[in-house]
C-alpha positions in Angstrom: 125.6 83.6 99.1 122.4 83.4 101.1 119.4 81.2 100.2 116.2 82.3 101.8 113.2 80.2 102.4 109.8 81.7 103.6 107.1 79.8 105.4 103.9 80.4 107.6 101.6 81.9 105.0 98.1 81.1 104.6 94.3 82.0 104.6 93.2 83.9 107.7 90.1 86.2 108.5 90.3 89.8 109.2 91.4 90.4 112.7 93.4 87.3 112.8 97.2 86.6 113.1 100.0 84.6 111.2 103.6 84.3 112.0 105.8 84.1 108.9 109.4 82.6 109.1 112.3 83.2 106.8 115.3 80.7 107.3 118.7 81.4 105.5 121.3 79.0 104.6 124.9 79.7 105.3 127.0 80.7 108.1 126.9 84.5 107.6 123.3 85.3 108.5 124.2 87.3 111.5 126.0 89.8 109.3 122.9 90.6 107.3 120.3 93.2 107.7 117.0 91.7 106.8 113.7 93.1 105.6 110.1 91.9 104.7 108.6 93.2 101.6 105.1 92.4 100.0 103.5 92.6 96.7 99.7 92.3 96.0 98.4 91.7 92.5 98.7 94.6 90.2 100.9 96.5 92.7 104.5 97.2 93.2 106.6 95.6 95.9 106.6 97.5 99.0 108.5 97.7 102.3 106.8 96.2 105.2 109.5 95.9 108.0 113.4 95.7 108.6 115.6 94.7 111.3 119.4 95.3 112.1 121.9 92.7 111.8 121.8 92.1 115.6 118.1 92.9 116.2 118.9 96.1 117.9 116.7 98.2 115.5 113.6 97.8 113.8 111.7 99.8 111.2 108.1 99.6 110.0 105.9 100.9 107.2 103.3 103.2 108.6 100.6 100.9 107.5 101.6 98.1 109.6 103.0 99.9 112.9 101.4 98.6 116.0 100.1 95.4 114.2 103.3 93.8 112.9 106.4 92.7 114.8 109.7 91.7 113.2 112.3 89.8 115.1 115.4 87.5 114.4 117.3 84.5 115.9 120.6 84.6 114.6 121.4 81.1 116.3 118.7 79.6 114.1 119.4 81.7 110.9 115.8 82.8 111.2 114.0 86.1 110.8 110.2 86.3 111.9 107.2 88.4 111.0 104.3 88.3 113.7 101.2 89.7 112.1 98.2 90.6 114.2 94.9 92.2 113.4 95.4 91.5 109.8 93.2 93.4 107.3 92.2 92.4 103.9 94.6 94.9 102.3 97.4 92.9 103.9 96.9 90.2 101.3 99.9 89.8 99.3 103.0 87.5 98.7 105.5 88.3 101.3 109.2 88.0 100.7 112.2 88.3 103.1 115.3 89.9 101.8 118.9 90.1 103.1 121.0 93.1 102.7 124.4 94.7 103.9 125.0 95.1 107.6 125.0 98.7 107.4 121.3 99.0 106.1 119.1 100.8 108.7 115.7 99.7 107.4 116.0 100.6 104.0 112.6 100.5 102.0 114.3 100.4 98.8 114.2 96.9 97.4 117.4 97.4 95.2 119.2 98.0 98.6 118.7 94.2 99.4 121.0 91.5 97.8 119.1 88.3 98.3 115.4 87.4 98.1 113.2 84.3 99.2 110.6 83.0 96.7 107.7 84.5 98.9 104.7 83.1 100.8 101.2 84.0 100.1 99.1 85.7 102.8 95.4 86.0 102.1 93.1 87.9 104.5 89.3 87.5 104.1 86.9 89.9 105.1 
């Protein structure tokens, strides 16, 4: 069982930056692939980015490539999402998710086993 808690969301102007954190409970964090998804009002949850269990591989949705960076610190049981050059269309609730070690940046929500409650990111124009 893994319990995930996100933090770092907030209100930012277009062009600004935010860094989200997702901290996991338990000793097995390093065995999980991690991902970030987001859901805007009236829209389906969408994949943002993923990272392999050891941080060696990262994956990004086309909409965030070059602007967002995912990283992880297994010693701190934490995965990060650095978001730069934010746009109003990035406004959403951002969720982190943990999935099996073999996942390679799956963009399918059902591939992940554990989810955080989400943190709101609002980008004003």
